[in-house]
C-alpha positions in Angstrom: -8.7 -3.3 -88.0 -8.0 -4.7 -84.5 -9.6 -8.1 -83.8 -11.2 -7.9 -80.4 -10.4 -10.8 -78.0 -13.3 -13.0 -77.0 -13.9 -13.5 -73.3 -16.3 -16.3 -72.3 -17.8 -16.4 -68.9 -19.4 -19.7 -67.7 -20.1 -22.2 -65.1 -22.3 -25.3 -65.2 -24.4 -25.1 -68.3 -22.5 -27.1 -71.0 -25.8 -27.7 -72.9 -26.0 -24.0 -73.6 -22.3 -23.5 -74.1 -22.2 -26.1 -76.8 -24.5 -24.1 -79.0 -22.7 -20.9 -78.2 -19.3 -22.4 -79.1 -20.5 -23.8 -82.4 -21.7 -20.4 -83.5 -18.6 -18.6 -82.3 -15.9 -21.0 -83.4 -15.5 -19.9 -87.0 -15.3 -16.2 -86.2 -12.8 -16.7 -83.4 -10.1 -18.6 -85.3 -7.9 -15.5 -85.6 -8.6 -14.1 -82.2 -7.5 -14.5 -78.6 -10.1 -16.5 -76.8 -10.3 -16.8 -73.0 -12.7 -18.7 -70.8 -13.3 -17.8 -67.2 -14.9 -20.9 -65.8 -16.2 -21.0 -62.3 -15.4 -23.9 -60.1 -18.0 -26.5 -59.0 -20.0 -26.1 -55.8 -19.9 -29.8 -55.1 -18.4 -33.1 -56.3 -21.8 -33.9 -57.9 -21.5 -30.8 -60.1 -17.9 -31.5 -61.2 -18.9 -33.4 -64.3 -20.8 -30.4 -65.6 -17.8 -28.1 -65.2 -15.6 -30.8 -66.7 -17.9 -31.1 -69.7 -17.8 -27.3 -70.1 -14.0 -27.3 -70.3 -14.0 -30.2 -72.8 -16.3 -28.2 -75.1 -14.0 -25.2 -74.9 -10.9 -27.2 -75.7 -12.6 -28.9 -78.7 -13.9 -25.7 -80.3 -11.2 -23.3 -79.2 -8.0 -25.4 -79.2 -5.9 -22.2 -79.3 -7.8 -20.6 -76.4 -6.9 -20.3 -72.7 -9.2 -21.6 -69.9 -8.9 -20.0 -66.5 -10.8 -22.5 -64.3 -11.3 -21.4 -60.7 -10.2 -23.8 -58.0 -13.2 -22.8 -56.0 -16.8 -21.6 -56.6 -16.7 -17.9 -56.8 -20.3 -17.3 -57.7 -21.6 -15.5 -60.7 -20.8 -12.0 -59.5 -17.2 -12.6 -58.6 -16.5 -14.8 -61.6 -17.7 -12.0 -63.8 -15.6 -9.5 -61.9 -12.6 -11.8 -62.3 -13.2 -12.1 -66.0 -13.3 -8.3 -66.5 -10.3 -7.4 -64.3 -8.0 -10.2 -65.4 -8.8 -9.7 -69.0 -7.8 -6.0 -68.7 -4.5 -7.1 -67.3 -4.0 -8.9 -70.7 -5.8 -6.7 -73.2 -6.9 -3.1 -73.6 -10.4 -4.1 -74.9 -12.5 -7.2 -75.4 -15.9 -8.6 -76.1 -17.5 -10.4 -73.1 -19.9 -13.2 -74.1 -22.2 -15.3 -71.9 -22.7 -19.0 -72.6 -26.4 -18.8 -73.4 -26.0 -16.7 -76.5 -25.9 -17.8 -80.2 -24.2 -15.0 -82.2 -24.8 -14.5 -85.9 -21.8 -15.0 -88.2 -21.0 -11.3 -88.3 -21.3 -10.4 -84.6 -17.6 -10.1 -83.9 -16.9 -8.2 -87.1 -19.6 -5.7 -86.2 -18.1 -5.4 -82.7 -14.6 -4.9 -84.2 -15.9 -2.0 -86.3 -17.9 -0.4 -83.5 -15.2 -0.6 -80.9 -12.6 0.8 -83.3 -14.8 3.8 -84.0 -15.7 4.4 -80.3 -12.4 3.7 -78.6 -11.7 7.4 -78.1 -15.2 8.4 -77.2 -15.1 8.9 -73.5 -18.9 9.1 -73.1 -19.4 5.5 -74.4 -18.3 2.9 -71.8 -20.0 -0.2 -73.3 -21.4 -1.3 -76.7 -23.2 -4.4 -78.1 -25.1 -5.5 -81.1 -28.1 -7.0 -79.4 -31.0 -4.8 -80.6 -31.2 -2.1 -78.0 -34.4 -2.2 -75.9 -34.9 -6.0 -75.5 -38.2 -5.6 -73.7 -39.9 -3.9 -76.6 -42.8 -5.8 -78.3 -41.8 -8.5 -80.7 -43.5 -6.7 -83.6 -41.3 -3.7 -83.2 -38.3 -6.0 -83.5 -39.5 -7.5 -86.8 -36.8 -8.4 -89.3 -38.2 -5.8 -91.7 -38.0 -3.1 -89.1 -34.5 -4.1 -88.2 -33.3 -3.9 -91.8 -35.0 -0.5 -92.3 -33.2 0.8 -89.2 -30.0 -1.2 -89.5 -27.7 1.9 -89.2 -29.5 3.2 -86.1 -27.9 3.3 -82.7 -30.1 3.1 -79.5 -29.7 2.7 -75.8 -28.5 -0.7 -74.7 -30.8 -2.7 -72.4 -29.4 -6.0 -71.3 -25.6 -6.1 -70.9 -25.0 -9.2 -73.0 -22.2 -9.9 -75.5 -20.8 -6.4 -74.8 -17.6 -4.8 -75.7 -15.6 -2.7 -73.1 -12.3 -0.9 -72.8 -9.7 -1.1 -70.1 -9.2 2.7 -69.7 -13.0 3.3 -69.5 -13.5 0.4 -67.0 -10.7 1.8 -64.8 -12.8 5.0 -64.3 -15.8 3.0 -62.9 -13.8 0.4 -61.0 -13.6 2.3 -57.7 -17.4 2.5 -57.4 -17.8 -1.1 -58.5 -15.3 -2.1 -55.8 -17.5 -0.6 -53.2 -20.4 -2.6 -54.5 -18.5 -5.9 -54.6 -17.4 -5.3 -51.0 -21.0 -5.6 -50.0 -21.7 -8.9 -51.8 -21.6 -12.4 -50.2 -20.4 -15.3 -52.4 -24.1 -16.3 -52.9 -25.2 -13.6 -55.2 -28.9 -14.2 -54.7 -28.4 -13.5 -51.0 -27.0 -10.0 -51.6 -27.9 -7.4 -49.0 -30.4 -5.2 -51.0 -30.8 -2.5 -48.3 -27.0 -2.1 -47.9 -26.6 -1.8 -51.7 -29.4 0.8 -51.9 -27.7 2.8 -49.1 -24.6 2.8 -51.2 -26.4 4.3 -54.2 -28.1 6.8 -52.0 -24.7 7.9 -50.7 -23.8 8.6 -54.3 -26.8 10.9 -54.7 -29.0 8.4 -56.5 -32.7 8.9 -55.8 -34.8 6.5 -53.9 -36.7 5.5 -57.1 -33.7 3.4 -58.1 -34.3 0.0 -56.3 -32.3 -2.4 -58.5 -29.3 -4.1 -56.8 -28.0 -6.5 -59.5 -24.5 -6.6 -60.7 -25.5 -5.4 -64.2 -27.3 -2.4 -62.6 -24.2 -1.7 -60.5 -22.1 -1.6 -63.6 -24.5 0.8 -65.3 -24.8 3.0 -62.1 -21.0 3.2 -62.0 -20.9 4.2 -65.6 -23.6 6.9 -65.2 -21.9 8.4 -62.2 -18.9 8.8 -64.5 -21.0 10.2 -67.4 -20.6 7.1 -69.5 -23.4 5.6 -71.5 -24.0 2.1 -73.1 -25.2 1.8 -76.6 -26.5 -0.9 -79.0 -27.3 -1.4 -82.6 -31.0 -1.3 -83.4 -30.6 -4.6 -85.3 -30.5 -7.8 -83.3 -27.5 -9.9 -84.1 -27.8 -12.8 -81.6 -30.3 -15.3 -80.2 -30.7 -15.5 -76.5 -31.4 -19.1 -75.3 -31.0 -18.8 -71.6 -34.3 -20.3 -70.4 -32.7 -21.4 -67.2 -30.0 -19.3 -65.4 -29.2 -17.1 -62.4 -31.9 -14.7 -63.4 -33.8 -16.5 -66.1 -36.8 -18.7 -65.7 -39.0 -20.4 -68.3 -42.0 -18.1 -67.5 -39.9 -15.0 -68.2 -38.4 -16.5 -71.3 -41.9 -17.2 -72.6 -43.2 -13.8 -71.7 -40.6 -11.9 -73.6 -40.7 -14.4 -76.5 -36.9 -14.4 -76.6 -36.6 -17.5 -78.7 -38.9 -15.9 -81.4 -36.9 -12.8 -82.0 -35.6 -12.6 -85.6 -31.9 -12.3 -86.0 -30.1 -10.1 -88.6 -27.8 -11.9 -91.0 -25.9 -9.0 -92.5 -22.6 -7.3 -91.9 -23.4 -3.7 -91.0 -20.5 -1.4 -90.1 -21.8 2.1 -90.7 -23.8 3.5 -87.8 -25.1 6.9 -86.7 -22.4 7.5 -84.1 -22.9 11.2 -83.1 -22.5 13.2 -80.0 -26.3 13.8 -80.0 -27.0 10.1 -79.9 -24.6 9.6 -77.0 -26.2 12.4 -75.0 -29.6 11.0 -75.8 -28.8 7.5 -74.6 -27.1 8.8 -71.5 -30.2 10.8 -70.7 -32.4 7.8 -71.3 -30.3 5.6 -68.9 -30.4 8.2 -66.2 -34.2 8.4 -66.6 -34.5 4.7 -66.4 -32.3 4.2 -63.4 -32.9 7.2 -61.2 -35.8 9.2 -62.5 
């Protein structure tokens, strides 16, 4: 079975990346590993980016670091990671630095991506437990084990696998989105982005302008869905980040979610499931 490359995307949070790297190190020894590291905004920030690169070199000595000579911002660094990766590989798993993967995450992704590589309707997959905003009780370990073979609609696009040929189909629409973005992602022109979606026939009920939403919108416009395992196979630790704040972290109880510790490779991968998740995503984004 093909071992999926690991693509890490990071910037100035070495404290998170250390935990991520420790968890990922063992399951990455026989894989290609790439780090797309954004450049510092200021001289005062350089030591954080330097520390990040040092952690990478220690835990992934066979890996390749693509450190930017300038600060691209989170959106354009993510775009760079995707597009330059697909110049090197036909598929990969993209991992953010504030995730601690269980020991089987990459093996699960290898299996899923092998089974789904020729399924045109699936553009993205992860093993992060589907609807991450559901109540903690619904995500109990017992419930996860009972439904460990179930596939559901992906919520947050974290630690996801993607394929070059499927990304190429959505790239033209994403390019239009990126053309509207300034370097400072938080200053993105919401009204202009929403006009773009309206021009594609998306209803006015869709008001989200994030990069992740743009990716999903581009997928849906090409009849691609994104799916996840019901079981949660990673721990999210991003209390502080571009979108994360301690109050949100506490509200969703992210650090309390139980994590599966089992290698599961048999899932309910059927055409009906793919149609259902596509329908759910369309309902969520432009009902």
